[in-house]
Structure formats: C-alpha cells, structure tokens
FITIPA-872100 format. One record per residue (C-alpha): residue in three letters; y, x, z. Coordinates in steps of 0.5 Angstrom, whole numbers, plus 2048, in hexadecimal, padded with zeros to 3 digits. Layout:
% residues N
ALAYXZ...
//
This chain:
% residues 374
MET8918047D4VAL8948087DALEU88F80C7DESER88E8087E4GLU88C8027DFTYR8878067DBLEU8848087E2ASN8848017E4LEU8807FF7DESER87B8057DEILE8798037E5PHE8797FC7E3SER8747FE7DEPHE8708027E2LYS86F7FD7E7THR86D7F87E2MET8687FD7DELYS8657FE7E5ALA8647F77E7LEU8617F57E0LEU85C7FB7E1ALA85A7F97E8LYS8597F27E4LEU8557F57DFVAL8517F97E4LEU8507F37E8PHE84E7EF7E2SER8497F47DFPHE8467F57E6VAL8447ED7E7PRO83F7ED7E1VAL83C7F47E4LEU83B7F17EBPHE8387EB7E8LEU8337EF7E4VAL8317F37EAGLY8317ED7EEILE82C7E97E9ASN8287EF7E8TYR8277F17EFTHR8267E97F1PHE8217E87ECASP81E7EF7EBPRO8187ED7E6ALA8157F47E7ASN8167F37EELEU8197FA7EEPHE81E7F97F4ASP8197F67F9SER8187FC7FDGLY8147F8802HIS80F7F67FDLYS80F7EE7FFTYR80D7ED7F8GLU8067F17F8LYS8057EE7FFGLU8067E77FDVAL8017E87F8ALA7FC7EC7FCASN7FC7E7801TYR7FA7E17FDLEU7F57E57FAASN7F27E7801LYS7F27DF802GLY7EE7DE7FCLEU7F37DB7F7ASN7F57DD7F0VAL7FC7DF7EFTHR8007DD7E9ASN8067DF7E5VAL8057E67E8SER80A7EB7E4ASN80C7F27E5MET80A7F57ECASP8087FC7EFGLU8007FB7EEARG7FF8017F2VAL8027FD7F8LEU7FF7F77F7GLN7F87FA7F8LYS7FA7FD7FEPHE7FC7F6801PHE7F67F37FEILE7F17F8801ALA7F47F8808GLY7F37F0808MET7EC7F0806LYS7E77EE80BGLN7E17F0808SER7DF7F6804PRO7DE7F57FCGLU7D77F77FAVAL7DA7F97F3ILE7E17FB7F1VAL7E47FD7EALEU7E98037EAGLY7EC8037E3THR7F38027DFSER7F57FC7DCASN7EF7FB7D7SER7EB7FA7DDMET7EF7F57E0TYR7EB7EF7DDILE7E47F17E0ASP7E37EC7E5SER7DE7E97EAASP7DA7E57E4PHE7D77EC7E3PHE7D47ED7E9PRO7D17E77ECGLY7CF7E67F3GLN7D37EC7F5ARG7DA7ED7F8PHE7DE7F07F3ILE7E57F27F3ASN7E97F57EDASN7EE7FA7EFALA7F07FD7E8VAL7F87FE7E7SER7FC7FF7E1ALA7FD8067DEALA7F88097E3THR7F68107E4PHE7F18137E8ASN7F68147EDASP7F680D7EEPHE7EE80C7EFLEU7EE8117F4ALA7F480E7F8ILE7F18077F7TYR7EA8097FAASP7EE80C800LEU7F0806802TYR7E9803802GLU7E7809806LYS7ED80880BLYS7EB80180CGLY7E480380DPHE7E1800807THR7DC803802PRO7DA7FF7FCLYS7D38007F9THR7D58017F2VAL7DC8037EFVAL7DD8027E7ILE7E28077E5GLY7E68057DFILE7E880B7DBCYS7ED80C7D5PRO7ED8137D1GLU7F48147D3MET7F28157DBLEU7EF81C7D9ASN7F681E7D6LYS7FC8207DBPRO7FE81A7DETHR8048177DAASN8078127E0GLN8088137E7PHE80680B7EATRP80180E7EEVAL8068117F3SER80680A7F6LEU80080C7F9GLU8018137FAASN7FF814801GLU7F8811800TYR7F78157F9TYR7F881B7FDSER7F4819803LEU7EE8187FEGLN7EF81E7FBVAL7ED822801LYS7E781E803ALA7E581F7FBGLY7E58267FCLEU7EB8277F8ASN7F082D7FAASN7F58287FCLYS7FA82A7F7LYS8018277F7GLU8028247F0LYS8098247EDASN80C81D7EDILE81381A7EBSER8138147F0ALA81B8167F1GLN81C8167EAGLN81880F7E9ASN81C80C7EFPHE82380E7ECLEU82180B7E5LYS81E8057E9TRP8258047ECMET8298057E5GLU8257FF7E3ILE82A7FB7E7PHE82F7FC7E2SER82B7FB7DCLEU82D7F57D7SER8257F47D5TYR8237F47DCPHE8287EE7DDGLN8257EA7D7LYS81F7EA7DBSER8227E97E2PHE8267E37DFASP81F7E07DBARG81C7E17E2ALA8227DD7E5VAL8227D87E0ASN81A7D77E0ASN8197D77E7THR8127DB7E6LYS8107DC7EDILE8097DE7EFLYS8057D87F0PRO7FE7D87F4THR7F97D47F0ILE7F17D27F0ASN7F17D37E9LYS7EF7D97E5PHE7F27D87DFASN7FA7D67DFGLU8007D67DAGLY8037DC7DDASN7FF7E37DFTHR7FA7E27E5ARG7F87E77EAVAL7F17E47ECMET7EE7E47F3ASP7E97EA7F1GLY7EF7EE7EFSER7EE7ED7E8TYR7F37EB7E3ASN7F47E57DEASP7F97E57D8GLY7FD7DF7D7GLN7FD7DB7D1TYR8017E07CDTYR7FB7E47CCILE7F67DE7CDLYS7F97DB7C7LYS7FA7E17C3THR7F67E17BCLYS7F17E67B9ALA7F67E77B4ALA7FC7E87B8ILE7F87ED7BCGLU7F67F17B6ASN7FD7F17B4SER8007F47BAVAL7FA7F97BALYS7FC7FB7B3GLN8037FC7B5LEU8018017BAVAL7FD8057B6ASN8038077B2LYS80680A7B8SER8048117BCASP8018107C3PRO8058157C7SER8008157CDLEU7FB8187C8GLU80081C7C3THR7FF8227C7TYR7F88217CALYS7F48277C7GLY7EF8287CDILE7ED8257D4ASN7F18277D9PRO7ED82B7DEASP7F18287E4ARG7F08217E2LYS7E88237E1MET7E88267E8ILE7EB8207EBPHE7E681B7E7GLU7E081F7E9HIS7E18207F0PHE7E38197F1VAL7DC8177EEGLU7D881C7F2TYR7DC8197F8LEU7DA8127F6GLN7D28147F5GLN7D28187FBLYS7D38117FFASN7CD80E7FBTHR7D280A7F7LYS7D08087F0VAL7D580A7EBVAL7D68077E4PHE7DB8097DFTYR7DE8047DALEU7E18077D4MET7E78057D0VAL7E58017CACYS7EA8017C4HIS7EB7FB7BFPRO7E87FD7B8ILE7EE7FE7B5TYR7F18027BATYR7EB8067BBASP7EA8087B3TYR7F180B7B4ILE7F180F7BASER7EA8127BALYS7EC8157B3LYS7F38177B6TYR7F18197BDGLN7EB81D7BEILE7EC81E7C5LEU7E98177C6ASN7E28197C4GLN7E281F7C8VAL7E481B7CEGLU7DF8167CDASP7DA81B7CCTYR7DB81F7D2LEU7DB8187D6LEU7D48167D3THR7D181D7D4TYR7D481D7DCALA7D18167DDLYS7CA8187DATHR7CA81E7DEASN7CC81A7E5GLY7C88147E4ILE7CE80F7E2GLN7CE8097DEVAL7D38097D8ILE7D68027D6GLY7DA8027CFARG7DC8077CAASN7E28097C6ASN7DF8067C0PRO7DE7FF7C0GLY7D97FF7BBASN7D48027C1CYS7D67FD7C6GLY7D47F67C2VAL7DB7F37C2SER7E07F17BCASN7E77F07BAPHE7E67E97BEASP7E57EC7C5PHE7EC7F07C6ASN7F37EE7C8ASP7F67F47C5TYR7F47FB7C3ASN7F07FD7C9HIS7EF7F77CELEU7E97F37CDASN7EA7EC7CFLYS7E57E87D4ASN7E07E67CFGLY7E07ED7CCLEU7DF7F07D2LEU7D97EC7D4LYS7D67EE7CDLEU7D77F57CFPHE7D47F57D5ASN7CE7F17D3TYR7CD7F67CDPHE7CC7FC7D2ASN7C77F87D5ASN7C27FE7D7PHE7C57FF7DESER7C57F97E3LEU7CC7F87E5ASN7CA7F37EAGLU7C57F87EDLYS7C77F97F5
//
C-alpha cells in the first residue's frame, strides 16, 4: 500500500471513529437526560421545589380547615412557617416535638384550639424557631407540650433546622442565650440534594410517583389510604401502618435491636450546650405564664429491654428531665420504660412510636394533672 492510500484510509478511519464516538456520547446522554428529567419533574421528595409550592399548598388546605392526604416527603419546617403564617387565631395548646409526637391531636384537648407543630428528627433548635414563628404572628399559646427524645440532649446529628435558621437565632436572643452561631452544613446538604437528580434509586421513586399519580388531595376524612396531615397539624399514617399486625411490629423491633444505634453509640453524657438551650427555652415560656408539659419518648418493650442495658445514658437523661420538671413545676407524661406507662406491645407502630390508642392510654395513665385546665 502506497503512503497516500494509507493516509487516506487513516483519515477515513479517524472520521468513522469520531462519528461513532459522537453517536455513543449522544445515545449515552439520552438516558441520562431522561433520568434527570423524570427526577426533576416528579421529584418525590420535593428536593428541587425552590419556591416551596408543595408546602404552601398543604398549608393552604390546612388553614382552610381541610385535611390533606397522600402527603409525602417535604420540608416540614417550611410547612410550619406557611401554616402558622396563615392562621387566623392563636392556638391555646401547641405541641413541639419530633415524629413520635405527631400523632397527638385535638382529641387530647377537647374544647381548646389545638395545633401540633411537631417535625421529624427535631432538635431544640426547631422548637425555638417554631415558637418564634408564633411570636412574630403575635400569638402566645397558653400551653406548650414539649416532646423530648434523649438524643435531643446530645450534639445534633442533623441540620434540618437550618430551614428556619433566622427564626432560631431570633428566639435565641429573646431567650437570653448568647446568640452563638452554630456551625451548619447547609451548603453541603444543598450539594448532596442536587446530586440526587442523577440518582437511579431516586429515579425509581420518581417513576413510581409518575405512574401512580400520588398527588396530595384535600379531604374531610381524617383517616385515608395514604398518609394524611390533619387540619390541626397532627399526622395519620396510611393503611400500611394501620394494617400492621402485632407480630410484624415485634419482628421489625427484633431486627432493630441487633444493630447499634449511631445516635446513641457515642452518647456518653448530656451536652452542656444542648442543656442550656433547652433550659433557657423552658424558662422563657414560663416567664410568659405559659404552661409547659413534657412528653417523654416511650419505647416498645422489646426495644426498651435492649437499649436500657446497652445505653445507660437514657436513664441519666430521664433522671435529669424528671428532676428538672419537679423543680420547676412541670408535668411529665411518659417514661422510657413502657412498664411505667400503662401501655403494652399492642400500642406501638414501631420501636418508639405509640399509635393513637397507645397515646390515649398514656395520657390517661398520667391523669394526676389536668391537661385541659385553662
């Protein structure tokens, strides 16, 4: 083969390879573009809703006196912001707590205007921030029920509170704290959030939402097939939890006790900063003549038998809270040990969430204090 023929063939081969590579890149890009499009459009965790349309819509229905079913992942702190902003009257009783406080509803406080402002994975930062939303609205609830989990007196393991960062620092000042800025990782969280747009697992959830068309829906029904946010702010699980058998719940708890709890593994003592924030907040409420009630986490019997032996810090936290409450005239509802609460295995949804019946039994058990006293 002469040199000119070889060069022509090489040029042809290079052009062919270049065209093939371009097609490969194009064909590779199409499924990625499809995945990104589905994740962004259907967005099951509402990660990319910068205008918070989802939370606004839910809050609008609640403020109109409607329940909302098919609710899924959302920024619960932002929901509280819109929910409180749209209220026409100050509630007389509010609940500040984490997920195991969400089932407390207006049935527990008949005859009083009641709102549940609990958020998942709550810290004391959330409590200060949500209460500040009420103050900015000009509202002063007469009773504040504070749902407390032992981990809240440990160093925070999440940064969800930064959604209400300004409100948190606002109440810090009013409660006499030093307005110390806490280190947060919101920029890192934002980066990780946007990386989900390329996630295959997130695509599966997005595709499921697209196929099943599980959009939120206003309803007058309190109990529905899907998860429901009730007009008083409380929460009802969908049929998945309602239909769970006692055996299935116990089996899930048994599986859990075989694993270490990362939130408790390094928890050796009450964090002084967390304790200071908590006590300043309680004192701030009492200075406003607000009645404060503590609701402590109650553990499933199987779970309690396990963690009470492995994590002695739980007993230390409970002793501290009971002593503090007694000193400051605060009623305490609940104990870590279910045997001290009048509840049984039948009264749980999982390892530390009492169902509605269990909560009613718990509140009735601690009947030496009238929660409906105005």
